[in-house]
PLY file of the C-alpha trace (Angstrom):
ply
format ascii 1.0
element vertex 71
property float x
property float y
property float z
element edge 70
property int vertex1
property int vertex2
end_header
75.24 74.77 129.22
71.61 73.06 129.63
68.07 74.09 130.71
66.39 74.02 133.95
63.10 72.34 134.22
60.25 72.35 136.88
57.58 69.92 137.61
54.17 71.05 139.38
50.46 70.20 139.16
50.09 73.36 137.12
52.16 75.42 134.78
55.82 76.31 135.74
57.72 79.13 134.56
61.42 79.14 134.91
63.53 82.38 135.31
67.37 82.45 135.16
69.77 85.10 136.77
73.16 85.31 135.78
76.18 86.73 137.81
79.88 86.83 137.51
82.62 88.10 135.58
84.08 86.99 132.00
86.85 89.04 130.47
87.24 89.88 126.85
88.83 86.48 126.17
86.21 84.49 127.50
87.80 83.64 130.58
86.16 83.81 133.82
83.36 82.41 135.81
79.65 82.90 136.37
76.54 81.38 138.31
73.21 80.66 136.93
70.59 80.83 139.34
67.01 79.40 138.63
63.81 80.02 140.13
60.69 78.07 139.45
57.26 79.82 139.78
53.94 77.90 139.44
50.87 79.07 137.97
49.62 80.24 141.53
52.59 82.33 142.02
54.22 80.12 144.48
58.13 80.25 144.16
60.67 77.41 144.94
62.30 77.50 148.28
65.35 75.42 147.30
68.12 77.21 145.45
69.21 75.75 142.16
72.61 77.03 141.07
74.84 76.06 138.38
78.43 77.31 138.47
80.62 77.65 135.26
84.21 78.24 134.96
85.84 78.99 131.75
89.56 78.46 131.71
92.00 79.99 129.18
94.30 77.93 126.96
97.54 79.16 126.48
99.08 76.99 123.84
100.11 79.54 121.27
102.16 78.41 118.33
103.79 80.81 115.86
104.77 79.33 112.62
106.84 81.54 110.15
107.07 80.78 106.54
110.40 79.57 105.02
112.65 82.09 103.32
112.13 82.95 99.87
114.64 84.44 97.29
113.39 86.10 94.05
114.77 87.93 91.12
0 1
1 2
2 3
3 4
4 5
5 6
6 7
7 8
8 9
9 10
10 11
11 12
12 13
13 14
14 15
15 16
16 17
17 18
18 19
19 20
20 21
21 22
22 23
23 24
24 25
25 26
26 27
27 28
28 29
29 30
30 31
31 32
32 33
33 34
34 35
35 36
36 37
37 38
38 39
39 40
40 41
41 42
42 43
43 44
44 45
45 46
46 47
47 48
48 49
49 50
50 51
51 52
52 53
53 54
54 55
55 56
56 57
57 58
58 59
59 60
60 61
61 62
62 63
63 64
64 65
65 66
66 67
67 68
68 69
69 70
C-alpha cells in the first residue's frame, strides 16, 4: 500500500503504527499512522494516516462434473 517518506535537512526515520480489524477472510479495515522523526529527535506535528478497507467478494460459483456411467 505504499511507503511514507520524510524530508528534512538531516536524516529522517519513519515509523508506522497499524490499528484495525481484519477477519480470517481478509475482510475489514485498518489505519496506518506514520510518524517522522529527524536526527535531532524532533517529531512531526501533522498526523499522516492512510485508511485501508478490504471488501469481501461474494461471487461464488459451484461447478459440478457431468454424470458418468461405467461398467
